[in-house]
C-alpha positions as protocol buffer text, in pm:
chain_id: "A"
residue {
  index: 1
  type: MET
  ca { x: -21344 y: 199 z: -3656 }
}
residue {
  index: 2
  type: ASP
  ca { x: -21029 y: 212 z: -3446 }
}
residue {
  index: 3
  type: VAL
  ca { x: -21066 y: -127 z: -3295 }
}
residue {
  index: 4
  type: LEU
  ca { x: -20785 y: -372 z: -3371 }
}
residue {
  index: 5
  type: CYS
  ca { x: -20833 y: -561 z: -3692 }
}
residue {
  index: 6
  type: SER
  ca { x: -20841 y: -951 z: -3669 }
}
residue {
  index: 7
  type: SER
  ca { x: -20499 y: -1106 z: -3749 }
}
residue {
  index: 8
  type: MET
  ca { x: -20395 y: -1185 z: -4100 }
}
residue {
  index: 9
  type: ALA
  ca { x: -20512 y: -1499 z: -4266 }
}
residue {
  index: 10
  type: ASP
  ca { x: -20288 y: -1791 z: -4191 }
}
residue {
  index: 11
  type: SER
  ca { x: -20147 y: -1785 z: -4534 }
}
residue {
  index: 12
  type: PHE
  ca { x: -20009 y: -1429 z: -4524 }
}
residue {
  index: 13
  type: LEU
  ca { x: -19813 y: -1202 z: -4289 }
}
residue {
  index: 14
  type: MET
  ca { x: -19806 y: -831 z: -4340 }
}
residue {
  index: 15
  type: GLU
  ca { x: -19496 y: -630 z: -4226 }
}
residue {
  index: 16
  type: VAL
  ca { x: -19530 y: -262 z: -4218 }
}
residue {
  index: 17
  type: CYS
  ca { x: -19225 y: -29 z: -4212 }
}
residue {
  index: 18
  type: VAL
  ca { x: -19270 y: 277 z: -3976 }
}
residue {
  index: 19
  type: ASP
  ca { x: -19067 y: 564 z: -3859 }
}
residue {
  index: 20
  type: SER
  ca { x: -19280 y: 705 z: -3574 }
}
residue {
  index: 21
  type: VAL
  ca { x: -19501 y: 602 z: -3284 }
}
residue {
  index: 22
  type: GLU
  ca { x: -19807 y: 716 z: -3472 }
}
residue {
  index: 23
  type: SER
  ca { x: -19737 y: 512 z: -3762 }
}
residue {
  index: 24
  type: ALA
  ca { x: -19668 y: 205 z: -3546 }
}
residue {
  index: 25
  type: VAL
  ca { x: -19988 y: 238 z: -3369 }
}
residue {
  index: 26
  type: ASN
  ca { x: -20181 y: 283 z: -3698 }
}
residue {
  index: 27
  type: ALA
  ca { x: -20005 y: -13 z: -3845 }
}
residue {
  index: 28
  type: GLU
  ca { x: -20113 y: -232 z: -3559 }
}
residue {
  index: 29
  type: ARG
  ca { x: -20469 y: -96 z: -3572 }
}
residue {
  index: 30
  type: GLY
  ca { x: -20476 y: -172 z: -3945 }
}
residue {
  index: 31
  type: GLY
  ca { x: -20393 y: -535 z: -3896 }
}
residue {
  index: 32
  type: ALA
  ca { x: -20017 y: -536 z: -3942 }
}
residue {
  index: 33
  type: SER
  ca { x: -19862 y: -866 z: -3802 }
}
residue {
  index: 34
  type: ARG
  ca { x: -19504 y: -725 z: -3773 }
}
residue {
  index: 35
  type: LEU
  ca { x: -19329 y: -376 z: -3780 }
}
residue {
  index: 36
  type: GLU
  ca { x: -19004 y: -282 z: -3934 }
}
residue {
  index: 37
  type: LEU
  ca { x: -18893 y: 19 z: -3729 }
}
residue {
  index: 38
  type: CYS
  ca { x: -18661 y: 275 z: -3880 }
}
residue {
  index: 39
  type: SER
  ca { x: -18579 y: 636 z: -3894 }
}
residue {
  index: 40
  type: SER
  ca { x: -18557 y: 849 z: -4212 }
}
residue {
  index: 41
  type: LEU
  ca { x: -18767 y: 646 z: -4448 }
}
residue {
  index: 42
  type: LEU
  ca { x: -18689 y: 912 z: -4712 }
}
residue {
  index: 43
  type: GLU
  ca { x: -18345 y: 765 z: -4724 }
}
residue {
  index: 44
  type: GLY
  ca { x: -18477 y: 407 z: -4732 }
}
residue {
  index: 45
  type: GLY
  ca { x: -18473 y: 352 z: -4358 }
}
residue {
  index: 46
  type: LEU
  ca { x: -18197 y: 411 z: -4104 }
}
residue {
  index: 47
  type: THR
  ca { x: -18128 y: 296 z: -3753 }
}
residue {
  index: 48
  type: PRO
  ca { x: -18393 y: 449 z: -3513 }
}
residue {
  index: 49
  type: SER
  ca { x: -18320 y: 592 z: -3185 }
}
residue {
  index: 50
  type: ILE
  ca { x: -18352 y: 384 z: -2864 }
}
residue {
  index: 51
  type: GLY
  ca { x: -18620 y: 633 z: -2732 }
}
residue {
  index: 52
  type: LEU
  ca { x: -18824 y: 559 z: -3032 }
}
residue {
  index: 53
  type: LEU
  ca { x: -18794 y: 182 z: -2992 }
}
residue {
  index: 54
  type: HIS
  ca { x: -18886 y: 226 z: -2615 }
}
residue {
  index: 55
  type: VAL
  ca { x: -19202 y: 419 z: -2676 }
}
residue {
  index: 56
  type: VAL
  ca { x: -19325 y: 204 z: -2971 }
}
residue {
  index: 57
  type: LYS
  ca { x: -19280 y: -101 z: -2754 }
}
residue {
  index: 58
  type: GLN
  ca { x: -19509 y: 67 z: -2495 }
}
residue {
  index: 59
  type: TYR
  ca { x: -19796 y: 116 z: -2736 }
}
residue {
  index: 60
  type: VAL
  ca { x: -19785 y: -198 z: -2960 }
}
residue {
  index: 61
  type: LYS
  ca { x: -19793 y: -575 z: -2892 }
}
residue {
  index: 62
  type: ILE
  ca { x: -19694 y: -702 z: -3226 }
}
residue {
  index: 63
  type: PRO
  ca { x: -19326 y: -782 z: -3296 }
}
residue {
  index: 64
  type: VAL
  ca { x: -19092 y: -495 z: -3375 }
}
residue {
  index: 65
  type: TYR
  ca { x: -18784 y: -560 z: -3599 }
}
residue {
  index: 66
  type: VAL
  ca { x: -18529 y: -289 z: -3582 }
}
residue {
  index: 67
  type: MET
  ca { x: -18333 y: -152 z: -3879 }
}
residue {
  index: 68
  type: ILE
  ca { x: -17948 y: -146 z: -3835 }
}
residue {
  index: 69
  type: ARG
  ca { x: -17828 y: 91 z: -4103 }
}
residue {
  index: 70
  type: PRO
  ca { x: -17593 y: 369 z: -3998 }
}
residue {
  index: 71
  type: ARG
  ca { x: -17647 y: 600 z: -4298 }
}
residue {
  index: 72
  type: GLY
  ca { x: -17812 y: 624 z: -4634 }
}
residue {
  index: 73
  type: GLY
  ca { x: -17642 y: 542 z: -4968 }
}
residue {
  index: 74
  type: ASP
  ca { x: -17450 y: 219 z: -5053 }
}
residue {
  index: 75
  type: PHE
  ca { x: -17402 y: -95 z: -4824 }
}
residue {
  index: 76
  type: LEU
  ca { x: -17029 y: -100 z: -4832 }
}
residue {
  index: 77
  type: TYR
  ca { x: -16939 y: 1 z: -4481 }
}
residue {
  index: 78
  type: SER
  ca { x: -16608 y: 137 z: -4309 }
}
residue {
  index: 79
  type: ASP
  ca { x: -16463 y: -3 z: -3996 }
}
residue {
  index: 80
  type: TYR
  ca { x: -16607 y: 289 z: -3804 }
}
residue {
  index: 81
  type: GLU
  ca { x: -16957 y: 221 z: -3947 }
}
residue {
  index: 82
  type: VAL
  ca { x: -16921 y: -148 z: -3860 }
}
residue {
  index: 83
  type: GLU
  ca { x: -16835 y: -53 z: -3502 }
}
residue {
  index: 84
  type: VAL
  ca { x: -17145 y: 162 z: -3490 }
}
residue {
  index: 85
  type: MET
  ca { x: -17362 y: -122 z: -3631 }
}
residue {
  index: 86
  type: LYS
  ca { x: -17240 y: -366 z: -3378 }
}
residue {
  index: 87
  type: LYS
  ca { x: -17301 y: -121 z: -3087 }
}
residue {
  index: 88
  type: ASP
  ca { x: -17655 y: -44 z: -3221 }
}
residue {
  index: 89
  type: ILE
  ca { x: -17726 y: -411 z: -3240 }
}
residue {
  index: 90
  type: GLU
  ca { x: -17625 y: -468 z: -2879 }
}
residue {
  index: 91
  type: LEU
  ca { x: -17830 y: -170 z: -2764 }
}
residue {
  index: 92
  type: MET
  ca { x: -18145 y: -273 z: -2957 }
}
residue {
  index: 93
  type: LYS
  ca { x: -18131 y: -610 z: -2811 }
}
residue {
  index: 94
  type: LEU
  ca { x: -18110 y: -476 z: -2470 }
}
residue {
  index: 95
  type: ASN
  ca { x: -18396 y: -244 z: -2528 }
}
residue {
  index: 96
  type: GLY
  ca { x: -18653 y: -483 z: -2646 }
}
residue {
  index: 97
  type: ALA
  ca { x: -18611 y: -542 z: -3021 }
}
residue {
  index: 98
  type: ASP
  ca { x: -18788 y: -861 z: -3129 }
}
residue {
  index: 99
  type: GLY
  ca { x: -18576 y: -899 z: -3448 }
}
residue {
  index: 100
  type: LEU
  ca { x: -18329 y: -703 z: -3654 }
}
residue {
  index: 101
  type: VAL
  ca { x: -18300 y: -597 z: -4020 }
}
residue {
  index: 102
  type: MET
  ca { x: -17954 y: -542 z: -4174 }
}
residue {
  index: 103
  type: GLY
  ca { x: -17722 y: -613 z: -4463 }
}
residue {
  index: 104
  type: ALA
  ca { x: -17391 y: -547 z: -4620 }
}
residue {
  index: 105
  type: LEU
  ca { x: -17216 y: -582 z: -4960 }
}
residue {
  index: 106
  type: THR
  ca { x: -16861 y: -596 z: -5088 }
}
residue {
  index: 107
  type: GLU
  ca { x: -16747 y: -346 z: -5343 }
}
residue {
  index: 108
  type: ASP
  ca { x: -16807 y: -594 z: -5626 }
}
residue {
  index: 109
  type: GLY
  ca { x: -17173 y: -637 z: -5546 }
}
residue {
  index: 110
  type: ARG
  ca { x: -17158 y: -970 z: -5345 }
}
residue {
  index: 111
  type: VAL
  ca { x: -17317 y: -1021 z: -4996 }
}
residue {
  index: 112
  type: ASP
  ca { x: -17030 y: -937 z: -4759 }
}
residue {
  index: 113
  type: ALA
  ca { x: -17038 y: -1296 z: -4595 }
}
residue {
  index: 114
  type: GLU
  ca { x: -16754 y: -1216 z: -4339 }
}
residue {
  index: 115
  type: LEU
  ca { x: -16910 y: -902 z: -4207 }
}
residue {
  index: 116
  type: CYS
  ca { x: -17272 y: -1041 z: -4205 }
}
residue {
  index: 117
  type: LEU
  ca { x: -17135 y: -1337 z: -4000 }
}
residue {
  index: 118
  type: GLU
  ca { x: -17000 y: -1104 z: -3747 }
}
residue {
  index: 119
  type: LEU
  ca { x: -17319 y: -897 z: -3724 }
}
residue {
  index: 120
  type: LEU
  ca { x: -17522 y: -1220 z: -3695 }
}
residue {
  index: 121
  type: ALA
  ca { x: -17304 y: -1330 z: -3399 }
}
residue {
  index: 122
  type: VAL
  ca { x: -17380 y: -1011 z: -3217 }
}
residue {
  index: 123
  type: ALA
  ca { x: -17741 y: -1033 z: -3303 }
}
residue {
  index: 124
  type: ARG
  ca { x: -17791 y: -1378 z: -3184 }
}
residue {
  index: 125
  type: PRO
  ca { x: -18044 y: -1514 z: -3076 }
}
residue {
  index: 126
  type: LEU
  ca { x: -18276 y: -1257 z: -3247 }
}
residue {
  index: 127
  type: PRO
  ca { x: -18413 y: -1343 z: -3587 }
}
residue {
  index: 128
  type: VAL
  ca { x: -18257 y: -1138 z: -3868 }
}
residue {
  index: 129
  type: THR
  ca { x: -18384 y: -1018 z: -4210 }
}
residue {
  index: 130
  type: PHE
  ca { x: -18148 y: -915 z: -4479 }
}
residue {
  index: 131
  type: HIS
  ca { x: -18284 y: -595 z: -4618 }
}
residue {
  index: 132
  type: ARG
  ca { x: -18306 y: -446 z: -4969 }
}
residue {
  index: 133
  type: ALA
  ca { x: -17920 y: -438 z: -5009 }
}
residue {
  index: 134
  type: PHE
  ca { x: -18021 y: -767 z: -5164 }
}
residue {
  index: 135
  type: ASP
  ca { x: -18156 y: -559 z: -5466 }
}
residue {
  index: 136
  type: MET
  ca { x: -17812 y: -422 z: -5531 }
}
residue {
  index: 137
  type: VAL
  ca { x: -17627 y: -743 z: -5567 }
}
residue {
  index: 138
  type: HIS
  ca { x: -17445 y: -859 z: -5880 }
}
residue {
  index: 139
  type: ASP
  ca { x: -17609 y: -1211 z: -5884 }
}
residue {
  index: 140
  type: PRO
  ca { x: -17908 y: -1257 z: -5680 }
}
residue {
  index: 141
  type: THR
  ca { x: -17903 y: -1634 z: -5728 }
}
residue {
  index: 142
  type: ILE
  ca { x: -17563 y: -1667 z: -5561 }
}
residue {
  index: 143
  type: ALA
  ca { x: -17662 y: -1397 z: -5308 }
}
residue {
  index: 144
  type: LEU
  ca { x: -17953 y: -1612 z: -5193 }
}
residue {
  index: 145
  type: GLU
  ca { x: -17748 y: -1909 z: -5127 }
}
residue {
  index: 146
  type: THR
  ca { x: -17499 y: -1707 z: -4935 }
}
residue {
  index: 147
  type: LEU
  ca { x: -17790 y: -1580 z: -4715 }
}
residue {
  index: 148
  type: VAL
  ca { x: -17918 y: -1921 z: -4654 }
}
residue {
  index: 149
  type: SER
  ca { x: -17573 y: -2050 z: -4552 }
}
residue {
  index: 150
  type: LEU
  ca { x: -17537 y: -1759 z: -4313 }
}
residue {
  index: 151
  type: GLY
  ca { x: -17860 y: -1827 z: -4135 }
}
residue {
  index: 152
  type: PHE
  ca { x: -18069 y: -1525 z: -4217 }
}
residue {
  index: 153
  type: GLN
  ca { x: -18442 y: -1603 z: -4158 }
}
residue {
  index: 154
  type: ARG
  ca { x: -18576 y: -1383 z: -4455 }
}
residue {
  index: 155
  type: VAL
  ca { x: -18481 y: -1147 z: -4734 }
}
residue {
  index: 156
  type: LEU
  ca { x: -18667 y: -840 z: -4823 }
}
residue {
  index: 157
  type: THR
  ca { x: -18657 y: -773 z: -5202 }
}
residue {
  index: 158
  type: SER
  ca { x: -18826 y: -592 z: -5488 }
}
residue {
  index: 159
  type: GLY
  ca { x: -18685 y: -850 z: -5728 }
}
residue {
  index: 160
  type: CYS
  ca { x: -18375 y: -629 z: -5795 }
}
residue {
  index: 161
  type: ASP
  ca { x: -18615 y: -384 z: -5984 }
}
residue {
  index: 162
  type: CYS
  ca { x: -18789 y: -44 z: -5905 }
}
residue {
  index: 163
  type: SER
  ca { x: -19075 y: -227 z: -5746 }
}
residue {
  index: 164
  type: ALA
  ca { x: -19197 y: -561 z: -5633 }
}
residue {
  index: 165
  type: LEU
  ca { x: -19445 y: -569 z: -5921 }
}
residue {
  index: 166
  type: GLU
  ca { x: -19163 y: -499 z: -6180 }
}
residue {
  index: 167
  type: GLY
  ca { x: -18935 y: -759 z: -6012 }
}
residue {
  index: 168
  type: LEU
  ca { x: -19216 y: -1017 z: -5979 }
}
residue {
  index: 169
  type: PRO
  ca { x: -19048 y: -1272 z: -6224 }
}
residue {
  index: 170
  type: LEU
  ca { x: -18727 y: -1276 z: -6018 }
}
residue {
  index: 171
  type: ILE
  ca { x: -18918 y: -1285 z: -5692 }
}
residue {
  index: 172
  type: LYS
  ca { x: -19099 y: -1596 z: -5828 }
}
residue {
  index: 173
  type: ARG
  ca { x: -18764 y: -1762 z: -5924 }
}
residue {
  index: 174
  type: LEU
  ca { x: -18621 y: -1675 z: -5578 }
}
residue {
  index: 175
  type: MET
  ca { x: -18921 y: -1845 z: -5414 }
}
residue {
  index: 176
  type: ASP
  ca { x: -18863 y: -2155 z: -5607 }
}
residue {
  index: 177
  type: GLN
  ca { x: -18482 y: -2151 z: -5530 }
}
residue {
  index: 178
  type: ALA
  ca { x: -18541 y: -2096 z: -5157 }
}
residue {
  index: 179
  type: LYS
  ca { x: -18757 y: -2394 z: -5110 }
}
residue {
  index: 180
  type: ASP
  ca { x: -18844 y: -2299 z: -4745 }
}
residue {
  index: 181
  type: ARG
  ca { x: -18491 y: -2263 z: -4647 }
}
residue {
  index: 182
  type: ILE
  ca { x: -18538 y: -1887 z: -4610 }
}
residue {
  index: 183
  type: SER
  ca { x: -18852 y: -1672 z: -4639 }
}
residue {
  index: 184
  type: ILE
  ca { x: -18878 y: -1447 z: -4948 }
}
residue {
  index: 185
  type: MET
  ca { x: -19060 y: -1122 z: -4856 }
}
residue {
  index: 186
  type: PRO
  ca { x: -19164 y: -891 z: -5148 }
}
residue {
  index: 187
  type: GLY
  ca { x: -19144 y: -520 z: -5068 }
}
residue {
  index: 188
  type: GLY
  ca { x: -19117 y: -207 z: -5275 }
}
residue {
  index: 189
  type: GLY
  ca { x: -19414 y: -8 z: -5410 }
}
residue {
  index: 190
  type: ILE
  ca { x: -19682 y: -252 z: -5283 }
}
residue {
  index: 191
  type: THR
  ca { x: -20035 y: -94 z: -5292 }
}
residue {
  index: 192
  type: GLU
  ca { x: -20386 y: -210 z: -5277 }
}
residue {
  index: 193
  type: ARG
  ca { x: -20386 y: -200 z: -5669 }
}
residue {
  index: 194
  type: ASN
  ca { x: -20096 y: -455 z: -5709 }
}
residue {
  index: 195
  type: LEU
  ca { x: -20088 y: -666 z: -5390 }
}
residue {
  index: 196
  type: GLN
  ca { x: -20307 y: -947 z: -5510 }
}
residue {
  index: 197
  type: ARG
  ca { x: -20111 y: -990 z: -5827 }
}
residue {
  index: 198
  type: ILE
  ca { x: -19778 y: -995 z: -5643 }
}
residue {
  index: 199
  type: LEU
  ca { x: -19904 y: -1246 z: -5387 }
}
residue {
  index: 200
  type: GLU
  ca { x: -20054 y: -1464 z: -5649 }
}
residue {
  index: 201
  type: GLY
  ca { x: -19758 y: -1442 z: -5887 }
}
residue {
  index: 202
  type: SER
  ca { x: -19488 y: -1501 z: -5637 }
}
residue {
  index: 203
  type: GLY
  ca { x: -19645 y: -1761 z: -5388 }
}
residue {
  index: 204
  type: ALA
  ca { x: -19490 y: -1549 z: -5105 }
}
residue {
  index: 205
  type: GLN
  ca { x: -19637 y: -1595 z: -4754 }
}
residue {
  index: 206
  type: GLU
  ca { x: -19549 y: -1248 z: -4618 }
}
residue {
  index: 207
  type: PHE
  ca { x: -19511 y: -902 z: -4766 }
}
residue {
  index: 208
  type: HIS
  ca { x: -19372 y: -568 z: -4671 }
}
residue {
  index: 209
  type: CYS
  ca { x: -19531 y: -224 z: -4724 }
}
residue {
  index: 210
  type: SER
  ca { x: -19538 y: 132 z: -4579 }
}
residue {
  index: 211
  type: ALA
  ca { x: -19899 y: 231 z: -4678 }
}
residue {
  index: 212
  type: ARG
  ca { x: -19840 y: 590 z: -4589 }
}
residue {
  index: 213
  type: SER
  ca { x: -20043 y: 904 z: -4657 }
}
residue {
  index: 214
  type: SER
  ca { x: -19960 y: 1269 z: -4621 }
}
residue {
  index: 215
  type: LYS
  ca { x: -20061 y: 1463 z: -4308 }
}
residue {
  index: 216
  type: GLU
  ca { x: -20038 y: 1835 z: -4291 }
}
residue {
  index: 217
  type: SER
  ca { x: -19836 y: 1996 z: -4008 }
}
residue {
  index: 218
  type: ALA
  ca { x: -20017 y: 2162 z: -3718 }
}
residue {
  index: 219
  type: MET
  ca { x: -19786 y: 2464 z: -3731 }
}
residue {
  index: 220
  type: LYS
  ca { x: -19953 y: 2780 z: -3776 }
}
residue {
  index: 221
  type: PHE
  ca { x: -19657 y: 3007 z: -3813 }
}
residue {
  index: 222
  type: ARG
  ca { x: -19440 y: 2890 z: -4098 }
}
residue {
  index: 223
  type: ASN
  ca { x: -19106 y: 3028 z: -4241 }
}
residue {
  index: 224
  type: THR
  ca { x: -19113 y: 2882 z: -4598 }
}
residue {
  index: 225
  type: SER
  ca { x: -18766 y: 3027 z: -4674 }
}
residue {
  index: 226
  type: VAL
  ca { x: -18591 y: 2787 z: -4452 }
}
residue {
  index: 227
  type: SER
  ca { x: -18525 y: 2419 z: -4509 }
}
residue {
  index: 228
  type: MET
  ca { x: -18370 y: 2191 z: -4243 }
}
residue {
  index: 229
  type: GLY
  ca { x: -18244 y: 1943 z: -4504 }
}
residue {
  index: 230
  type: ALA
  ca { x: -18111 y: 1891 z: -4847 }
}
residue {
  index: 231
  type: SER
  ca { x: -18291 y: 1980 z: -5144 }
}
residue {
  index: 232
  type: PHE
  ca { x: -18446 y: 1631 z: -5179 }
}
residue {
  index: 233
  type: SER
  ca { x: -18571 y: 1623 z: -4814 }
}
residue {
  index: 234
  type: ALA
  ca { x: -18925 y: 1615 z: -4708 }
}
residue {
  index: 235
  type: PRO
  ca { x: -19127 y: 1919 z: -4682 }
}
residue {
  index: 236
  type: GLU
  ca { x: -19089 y: 2094 z: -4354 }
}
residue {
  index: 237
  type: TYR
  ca { x: -19465 y: 2121 z: -4295 }
}
residue {
  index: 238
  type: GLY
  ca { x: -19580 y: 1795 z: -4430 }
}
residue {
  index: 239
  type: LEU
  ca { x: -19560 y: 1452 z: -4255 }
}
residue {
  index: 240
  type: LYS
  ca { x: -19594 y: 1095 z: -4391 }
}
residue {
  index: 241
  type: VAL
  ca { x: -19764 y: 845 z: -4144 }
}
residue {
  index: 242
  type: ALA
  ca { x: -19890 y: 494 z: -4183 }
}
residue {
  index: 243
  type: ASP
  ca { x: -20243 y: 499 z: -4301 }
}
residue {
  index: 244
  type: VAL
  ca { x: -20483 y: 276 z: -4105 }
}
residue {
  index: 245
  type: CYS
  ca { x: -20739 y: 262 z: -4393 }
}
residue {
  index: 246
  type: LYS
  ca { x: -20470 y: 162 z: -4656 }
}
residue {
  index: 247
  type: ILE
  ca { x: -20336 y: -105 z: -4419 }
}
residue {
  index: 248
  type: ARG
  ca { x: -20682 y: -246 z: -4356 }
}
residue {
  index: 249
  type: ALA
  ca { x: -20741 y: -251 z: -4742 }
}
residue {
  index: 250
  type: LEU
  ca { x: -20417 y: -436 z: -4785 }
}
residue {
  index: 251
  type: ASN
  ca { x: -20504 y: -680 z: -4493 }
}
residue {
  index: 252
  type: ALA
  ca { x: -20842 y: -747 z: -4663 }
}
residue {
  index: 253
  type: ILE
  ca { x: -20686 y: -817 z: -5011 }
}
residue {
  index: 254
  type: ALA
  ca { x: -20437 y: -1053 z: -4859 }
}
residue {
  index: 255
  type: LYS
  ca { x: -20714 y: -1238 z: -4678 }
}
residue {
  index: 256
  type: ASN
  ca { x: -20911 y: -1276 z: -5002 }
}
residue {
  index: 257
  type: THR
  ca { x: -20600 y: -1392 z: -5192 }
}
residue {
  index: 258
  type: LEU
  ca { x: -20638 y: -1763 z: -5105 }
}
């Protein structure tokens, strides 16, 4: 059952966000068409290490888009953080990234067009996705026009709501507004139970998911009195990895949504 699945139906492209080599390999085996490579998915995804990118590229053949996000929290960045983002873009380009995922906002909730233009210039010629910073904008209609004018290839969005299913009405309006000038990629809480409804209701041609399941740590000795992170961090002896079966199920649903 670990043979590679056939590619997605011509109508749909499945992107899977991953933060480990195991998840990347599982995503490709399950039929993913593209990876979004991050670290710290618990914080919504941060910039991964160059080492992770190198090893993932050794084991998968599908395109790998790398997250450029220096920290968790909001998307209003300091001059120091901008310097880090530009250097990360340069390094990811040099080390085999097929595309990049980034975004930045102003203090009043608009797309930071000036900063995004600078980042896109550094990223060129790689394709770039504007990530879910979009879901934090004040006016998504205006924000979408800004992204089109800047030259982003796609925008990842849950429709400015807690999940793509809840945000489906806005996603559909964004699809109508985009008119093939930019790709609208629904993401956020997509599962086997709601994928068909999201694809049919939005008209989107690609979608984004994590499709993860829990995996028990192999550690035999455990000190349960100590935690390596904050109180909201993941359990020390539990892992989250992309699930081949879940990805195959999503793949099958997308193929049947024609």
